[in-house]
C-alpha positions as CSV (number, residue, x, y, z in Angstrom):
1,M,0.0,0.1,0.1
2,T,0.9,3.6,-0.9
3,W,1.7,5.6,1.9
4,I,-0.4,9.3,1.6
5,A,0.3,12.6,3.5
6,P,-2.2,12.9,6.1
7,T,-4.9,15.3,6.7
8,I,-3.9,18.2,8.9
9,E,-6.3,20.0,10.6
10,R,-4.7,23.3,11.3
11,K,-5.7,24.7,14.7
12,E,-7.3,28.1,15.3
13,L,-5.5,30.9,15.5
14,P,-5.5,33.1,18.7
15,T,-6.5,36.7,18.3
16,V,-6.3,38.1,21.6
17,A,-4.0,36.4,24.1
18,G,-0.9,37.2,25.7
19,E,2.6,37.2,23.6
20,R,4.0,34.0,24.4
21,E,0.7,32.1,23.5
22,M,0.5,34.2,20.2
23,L,4.0,33.7,19.5
24,Q,3.0,30.0,19.5
25,G,0.1,30.1,18.0
26,W,1.4,31.6,15.2
27,L,4.5,29.1,14.7
28,D,2.1,25.9,14.9
29,F,-0.2,27.4,12.6
30,H,3.4,27.6,10.3
31,R,4.1,24.0,11.0
32,D,0.3,22.8,10.2
33,T,0.5,24.9,6.8
34,L,3.8,22.9,6.1
35,L,1.7,19.7,6.4
36,A,-1.1,21.0,5.1
37,K,0.7,21.5,2.2
38,C,1.6,17.8,1.6
39,T,-2.0,16.7,2.4
40,G,-3.2,13.6,0.1
41,L,0.2,13.5,-1.8
42,T,2.0,10.3,-2.0
43,A,5.6,9.8,-1.2
44,D,6.6,10.0,-4.3
45,Q,4.9,13.5,-5.2
46,L,6.1,14.6,-2.4
47,T,9.6,14.1,-3.8
48,Q,9.0,15.9,-7.1
49,A,11.3,18.7,-7.4
50,S,10.2,22.1,-8.3
51,S,11.9,22.3,-11.9
52,A,15.6,22.0,-12.5
53,P,18.7,22.9,-11.3
54,S,16.6,23.2,-8.1
55,N,16.2,20.0,-5.6
56,L,13.1,22.2,-3.6
57,T,10.7,19.3,-2.6
58,L,7.9,19.3,-0.3
59,L,9.5,16.3,1.5
60,G,12.9,18.2,1.5
61,L,10.9,21.4,3.4
62,V,9.8,19.1,6.0
63,R,13.3,17.5,6.7
64,H,14.9,21.1,6.4
65,M,12.0,22.5,9.1
66,T,12.7,19.4,11.7
67,E,17.0,20.8,11.2
68,V,16.0,24.0,11.9
69,E,13.6,23.6,14.7
70,R,16.5,21.2,16.1
71,T,19.2,24.0,15.8
72,W,17.0,26.9,17.0
73,F,15.3,25.8,19.7
74,R,17.3,22.7,21.0
75,K,21.1,23.1,20.1
76,R,21.3,26.4,20.1
77,F,19.1,28.4,22.8
78,L,19.5,25.2,25.0
79,G,22.9,24.2,24.0
80,E,21.8,20.6,24.2
81,R,24.6,18.5,22.4
82,I,22.6,16.2,20.1
83,G,23.2,15.6,16.2
84,D,21.3,16.4,13.7
85,H,18.9,14.4,11.6
86,Y,20.4,14.9,8.2
87,F,22.9,17.3,8.0
88,T,26.3,16.1,7.8
89,E,29.8,18.3,7.9
90,D,30.5,16.8,4.2
91,H,27.1,16.7,3.2
92,P,25.6,19.8,4.6
93,D,22.6,20.0,1.9
94,A,21.3,16.3,2.9
95,D,17.5,17.4,4.4
96,F,16.7,18.1,0.8
97,N,19.1,15.8,-1.1
98,D,18.7,12.2,-1.2
99,L,15.0,11.6,-0.5
100,D,13.8,8.4,-0.2
101,P,10.0,7.9,-0.8
102,A,10.0,5.1,1.4
103,A,11.1,7.1,4.2
104,A,8.6,9.7,4.0
105,E,5.9,8.7,7.0
106,A,9.8,8.0,8.6
107,H,10.4,11.7,8.3
108,F,6.9,13.3,8.8
109,A,7.2,11.2,12.2
110,A,10.5,13.0,13.0
111,F,9.2,16.7,12.1
112,R,6.2,15.9,14.6
113,T,8.5,14.6,17.7
114,E,10.9,17.4,16.5
115,I,8.3,19.7,17.1
116,E,7.4,18.1,20.6
117,A,10.4,17.7,21.9
118,C,10.8,21.5,21.0
119,D,8.3,23.2,22.5
120,E,8.7,21.1,25.8
121,A,12.8,21.8,25.8
122,V,11.8,25.4,25.9
123,S,8.5,25.6,27.8
124,D,9.3,26.8,31.2
125,S,11.4,29.2,29.3
126,E,11.0,33.1,29.6
127,L,10.9,34.8,26.5
128,D,13.8,37.6,27.3
129,E,16.5,34.4,28.3
130,T,19.1,35.2,25.7
131,F,21.9,32.8,24.5
132,L,25.2,33.8,21.9
133,S,24.7,33.3,18.5
134,S,27.5,31.6,16.2
135,R,28.5,34.9,15.7
136,G,28.9,36.2,19.6
137,R,25.6,38.4,19.4
138,P,23.5,37.7,22.3
139,L,19.8,36.7,20.7
140,S,16.4,35.8,23.0
141,L,13.9,33.2,22.8
142,R,11.5,35.8,21.5
143,W,14.0,36.0,18.3
144,I,13.7,32.4,17.9
145,Y,10.0,32.4,17.7
146,V,9.8,35.5,15.0
147,H,12.3,34.1,13.5
148,M,10.5,30.6,13.0
149,I,7.7,32.4,12.1
150,E,9.2,34.3,9.3
151,E,11.3,31.0,8.2
152,Y,8.0,28.6,7.9
153,A,6.3,31.9,6.3
154,R,9.1,31.9,3.5
155,H,9.1,27.8,3.4
156,N,5.6,28.0,2.9
157,G,5.8,30.2,0.2
158,H,7.8,27.6,-1.8
159,A,5.5,24.9,-0.7
160,D,2.6,26.7,-2.2
161,L,4.3,26.6,-5.4
162,L,5.9,23.3,-4.7
163,R,1.9,21.7,-4.7
164,E,0.5,23.8,-7.3
165,Q,3.1,23.0,-9.7
166,I,2.2,18.9,-8.6
167,D,-1.7,18.7,-8.9
168,G,-3.0,22.1,-9.5
169,V,-4.1,22.4,-5.8
170,T,-3.9,25.9,-4.5
171,G,-4.9,28.0,-1.6
172,S,-4.3,28.0,2.1
């Protein structure tokens, strides 16, 4: 049986909320939007590249955001000494390359698991807590939330175009 990306029900966005709830709400919305762009597609369709020479695919975006979540929330902010899901020193674009459709379901599960781990990891942290970036600049957890929202928004735009190219589906 061929695996099909499941239907995603996006949570209702908060319209009046405290800062943390608002940031979390928008981040969750964008996380779900990425998966919603994949709904109903086969694993083979998820690995279709946009157009030569680009290697951009929907599955690649899911894998990429799995890495981005882990990197910002757990490795950089909390300083956890954990490996990467896909990146290697020799293959820094591994999240977008060498996609195996047979592993698509596992990659979606890894994405969800990483999101849960990231949310749990920072749940007791304050938005004003800081860490030093790789360039030695202090950054706050608030900065990470805003950065993650813009990162998803940008890649969800890519996902819109990819999905339309695959089967003509457009919309939210």
